[in-house]
C-alpha positions in Angstrom: 0.0 0.0 0.0 1.4 3.4 -1.0 2.4 5.9 1.8 -0.1 8.4 0.6 -3.1 6.1 0.3 -6.3 8.0 0.7 -4.7 11.4 -0.1 -6.1 12.9 -3.3 -3.6 13.4 -6.1 -3.5 17.2 -6.5 -1.6 18.9 -9.3 -0.5 22.1 -7.6 -0.1 23.8 -10.9 -3.9 23.6 -11.4 -4.7 25.8 -8.4 -6.3 29.1 -9.0 -3.9 31.9 -9.2 -4.0 34.5 -6.4 -6.2 37.5 -7.2 -4.9 41.0 -6.8 -6.4 42.8 -3.8 -9.6 44.8 -4.4 -8.8 48.5 -4.1 -10.1 49.9 -0.8 -10.2 53.5 -1.9 -7.6 54.4 0.8 -4.3 55.2 -1.0 -2.1 54.3 1.9 -3.8 50.9 2.4 -3.9 50.1 -1.3 -0.2 50.9 -1.6 0.6 48.4 1.2 -1.7 45.7 -0.2 0.2 45.8 -3.5 3.0 44.0 -1.7 0.8 40.9 -1.6 1.1 40.6 -5.4 4.8 39.9 -5.0 4.2 36.7 -2.9 3.3 34.6 -5.9 6.2 32.2 -6.6 8.1 33.0 -3.4 8.8 30.4 -0.8 6.2 30.3 1.9 8.9 30.9 4.5 9.3 34.4 3.1 5.6 35.2 3.3 5.8 35.7 7.1 8.1 38.8 6.8 5.8 40.3 4.2 2.7 39.7 6.4 4.4 41.2 9.4 5.5 44.3 7.4 2.0 44.7 6.1 0.5 44.3 9.5 2.7 47.0 10.9 2.0 49.3 8.0 -1.8 48.8 8.3 -1.7 49.4 12.0 0.2 52.6 11.3 -2.5 53.7 8.8 -5.2 52.9 11.3 -3.5 54.7 14.2 -2.9 57.8 12.0 -6.6 57.8 11.0 -7.8 57.7 14.6 -5.3 60.1 16.0 -6.8 63.2 14.8 
């Protein structure tokens, strides 16, 4: 019996391509979200740094919008 018995045979090349983020109408947020487009084809291990940078940037935008 094969090791992967019961596991569906999935061709990863057939997965749907990531979709570009929908514009939010907030220039600062949209600029940050464009970084997501660069994730395609990069190793998953590199995604964490991008997500952390985006999180910090989005928090900065939110903080700036509520500060005043």
